[in-house]
N, C-alpha and C positions, 0 to 999 in steps of 0.2 A: 615618514610617520603616516599611518591610515587615517583617512578622514571618517569621523564619526556621523552618523546620519543625524542623531540628535546629541549634542555633546553636553552631558551634565556634569563633567569633569571640572569645567572653569567656574562653574558656580559653586561647586563643592570648595574649590580653592578659596572662593570669595567669603563664603560663611560657613565654611566647614566647621571651625573652631565653637562658633556660636551653636551650631545644632550639636555637636559632640556635648557641649556642657548642658544643653536643654535635655538631650536624651539621658545623660547621666544623672541629671536631677529627677527625672521620672523613675529611674532604676533605684534611685536612693529613697524616694518615698513609698514606692512599690504599689502605687494606685494604677495599675497597668491597664484597666478597663474601667472607662468614664470617669478618669482622675480630672484634677482641677484643670490641666491644660487643655482639655476638650472644651469645657465651659468657656476658657479664655479664648480659644480659637474660634468658637460658634461667635462670640461677642465680637471679634476682630472681623469675622468674615461678614457679619452683618453690617458692620460700619463701612467695610469697603464695598458692599454691594448697594449700600443705600436703603437696606431692606429693615424691617422692624424685628425679624427673626431669622435665625439660621439653625438648622440642624444636620449635624454630622451623622454619617453613617459609613458602612463598611466599603462602599463603592459606588461609582456612578450609576450602574445598572440598578442597584437597589434604590437609588435616590429617585429614579423615574417611577419604578414600581410603587414605591411608599406614596408618591403623589397620587398616582391612579386608584391606590387602595384608599388613600384618604378623601377622595372625591366620589368614592362608591361606584367605580366602574366595575363592570361584572358580565355576567353572562347575557347574550343579546345586544351587547353594546357594540359599536363601531368607534375604533379611534384611528384618526387620520395621521399617517406618518410618511415622510419622504421615501421614495424608492430607493434614492442613492445616498446611503449612510451606513454607518455600521450597524451591525445587526441586533446589538443591544436596544436600540430605540424601538424596534418592532417586537423583539423577543419578550419584553415584559408584558405586552398586552395578552397574549394568550395565557399568561401566567395568572392573569386575573379572570380568565374564561371569556374576555371579550375578544374581538378579532381586529386585526390591523387592516387598514385600507391604505394601499399605496398611492401616493401622488408623486407626480412627475415635479421635475426641477427645472428652475430657471437657466438657462444655458450659459449665462455670464457668471453668475454667484454660486452656482451648484445649490442653493437652498430652495426649499419649497415654493412652487410657483402658485402665487394665490389665484390666479384664474383657473388653475388645474384643481386647486383645493375646492374651489366652489362647484366646479363641475363634479367632482367626486361625492361630495355631500349630496347634491342634487341627485346622482345616480343611486346612492344608498337609500335615500328617502323614497325615489321611485320604485326601487326593488320591494322595500318594505319589510325585508326579513330582520335587518338590524336596526337599531336606533342609533343615530349619531350621539356620541357621549363625550367626546374629548377631541383636541388636536395636539399633536406634538411637532413643534417646528423645531429644526436642528440649526445649531450655528456652525456650519460646516467649515472645516479649514481654519476656523477662528473668526470669521465674519458673520455678524448677526443676520438672521432671517429677516425678512420684510415684515416686521412686527406692525407697523403701522397699518399696512393692508390687510394682514392676516387676523390681527385683532378685530378690524371691522367686520370681517366674515364671521369671527367667533361670535362676537356680539350679537350679530344679526340672527344667529341661529340658535343662541343660548348655550354656546359650548364654552366649558373651561379651556383656556390656552395654557400649555406647558412650554416652557423654553428648555430644551434639551442643549445646555451649554457646556458640555463636557469637552468641547474643543475650544469654545470660544469665552469661557468665562473671563469677564473683564471688558469684553467688546462693547461698544456703544454706538448709538444713533444720535446725532446731534447731541452727544454728551450724556445720553440717556442709557442704562443699561436695559436688558430685555425685560426686567421685572416691571419697568414702567408701563408695560402692555400685557404681561403674561400673569397668570394667577399664581405660578410658582416658578421658579428656576432650579433645573437640577444640574450638578456638575460632577465631575470626577477628578480625582487627584493620583490617578495612574501616573507612575514616574515621568513618562514621556509627555504628558500634558504641560501646557504653559504654566500652570500651578499644581505640581505634581509633588508627591510625598515620597517616602522610601519603602513603599509597598503599595497596598490598595487603599482607597479611600474615597468618599464622596460625600456629597453635601446637597442641601435643598435650601434656598432662600426664598423667603415668602414674608407677606404682610398679614395674612390672615391668621389670627390667634386660634379660631375654633378648629381650622385644618390643621395647624400646628399641633394641636392637642391630641388629634387623631393620628398624625404621623409619629408622634412620640410613643403612642400605644403600640402602632403596627411595629415600629422599629425594635421594640423588645417584647416579643411574644405576644402581642395583643394585650398587654397589661392594662389595669384600670387607669383610666385619667382622673383627675381631681373631680371632674364632673361626674363621672361613673360612681366614684367612691361615695361621693355626697348623695347621690340619687339612691345607691344601694345600701347605704350606711354601713360601708366596709371601713374597717379601721386598720387592717394589717397593711404588709407591703405590697404595693401596687403590682408586682409582677406575679402573685399569688392570686390574683382574680384577674382571670383572662375572659375578657369581654368580647374579644376579636380574635380570628385566626391571623397571627401575625408571623413574624419573622425575627432572626437574630441578626441585626445589622448595626453594629457599634463600630465607631473609629476608636482604634486603639490609641491610647493615651500618647504613646511614643511616637505614633504618626502625627498625632495633634501637635506635639512638641517641635516636630520638625516644620510642620506648615506654618506655625506663629512665625518661624524665622524667616520661611520662604516668602510669606505674605508680606513681610516687611518691605522687601525690596521688589515686589511684584508689579507696582505701578511703574517704576523705573524701568524694569526688564520689558514691559509692554512698549514703553518708548525706543527701546533698544531694538526691539523686534522691527518697529518700523523703519528705522535706518538700513537695516539688513535687507528688508524686502525692497526698499527703493533702489539700493544697489543692484540686486538682482534683476527688477524690472528695467532699470535703464541699460543694462548691460544685455539682456536677452531679448527685449522687444525686437521684432523683425526676425530673429533667428529660429523661433519656434512658431507653433501653430498659434499659440496664445500665452501670453502672461497672465498672471491673476489679475481679476477686475474687483476693485473695491468701490462700491457706491459713493457718491458724494455725500459728505456728512457722517459716514461710517467709520469707524475705527476697528481693525481686525487684531486680534491677538496672535494671529500667524502660527497656529498650531502646526501647520506645515505650509511650505511653499510649494504650490502645484501649479506645474505648466501642462499645456496640451501638446501633443506631438502625433501627427498622422502614422508616424512609424514607431509607435511608443515601445513595443517590446524589443525591437531591434536596438533602439537608443538605450534602452535599459541594460540589454547585453555589452553593449559598446562601452558604457559608462563603468559597468562593472570590471571590464578588462582595464579600465584607466584607473581603476581604485577609487571610483565615486560611487558610494552607496545610493540607492534610491528606494522608493517604496511605492506601491501601485494601491490606491485606494479608490474605488472599490471595484476590482475586475468583474464580479457578478452582481448586479442590482438585485436588491431584496426580493423582488417578485419572481425572479428566475432562480432562487435558492430552493433546493429541494425540500426544505424542510417547511417552506411557506407557500409552495404551489397551490395548496388547497384554498387560500385566501384571496378569493378573487371578486369579492363583492366591492362595487364601485369603481373598479379598475377601468381606468380609460387609458389614454394614449401615455405611455411611458417611454417614448422614443428618446427622448433627451438623455434619461437616466441610461438607456442602452447604449447610446453613441458615447457619452462620456465615459463610461467604464472601459471603452477601447482606446482611450487617448489621453487620460490624465496620468502622469507620474510626478511624484513629489521629490525635490532635492534636498541636499542636507542643510539644517536650518536650526539655528538657535540664537538667542539674543546677544551671544557672545562670538558669533562667526566672524573671523578676521576678515579684513578685505583682501589679504594675501591668499588665504585659503578659498575665499569666494571666487577670487579671480581664476584659480585653479579650476574649480568647478565649472566656470563659466567656460573657460578655454576648451575643457572637454566636451561640452554640450555644442559649442560652436564648430569643433572639429567633427563631428558626426556629420556624415553626406548621404545617409540612408534616406 
């Protein structure tokens, strides 16, 4: 039997009947857009995140853009993002007419390096062309960014801090989720994420009611908020008074129904992920260039299990021949991508991102990965002599 890179089938066997019942309930009542399950899921998500509010949307990319729009980021602004992450983090910045400023990463966690962030902010201020406007830290591979350090820098410069937790939703630092330090947290429910739906989906969790009101407006075509309606003495449907230039980014009710069932077992699955990661680390330490490093007090959601190998590409080919699928995140750092070459303001030393792009490789991982299958994967890695 082929080894899946991310096995969603075992989870499907576990809660498939409850998901099917939930989906059929939606089909029965017919409220396919913004139905009651959406509100229920948002309430459940906020409770899980320890936040006052949660707002669902169409995908994780939109979740970040909604926050930027709500914060008023726009032309002439600089938004600081890691150079080593998926393009969605940087992609949304030009959509607001701001510019991304790429920041190098910590060589052990792969997350934004606070010292490099401080240097990038100083460089942008010295250049004077752009105004520092926001920081987006990414919880890469499931581990939280160094929010205690990054938030100090954000506060010192008066910058809002966004946690892009598409890969790390549910991660903690000393038991606290990123929202403890961030102004808002975005996440993705893409099926391969630790908390994934059966299509596309995303959300923002936050505590700021005024910011939430703006996000609600931007989410549905820039429609009027209650504050807008009261100020403008408008009494018709909110979507027919368009105060802002918004987007159409709603979570489908069926996906919300799926996520309600998945969220119910999510905390347990995070614990299961810890056991799988420990087995990998114990078995592979010393046989590869490095196994994943998790800082003391941090709990990763292990969106991926990522090792380093000096002969990464040959290892990937060898494992493919052995029937072991792998993935390489991210072979080209963002500052080297053709579409982003023009964004050079504040760019400093990005050598760590460039080096890691040549050595990282991710192995099959899921909370339900059996010890037997894992041993087969480990044996294949150890058998590589390149």
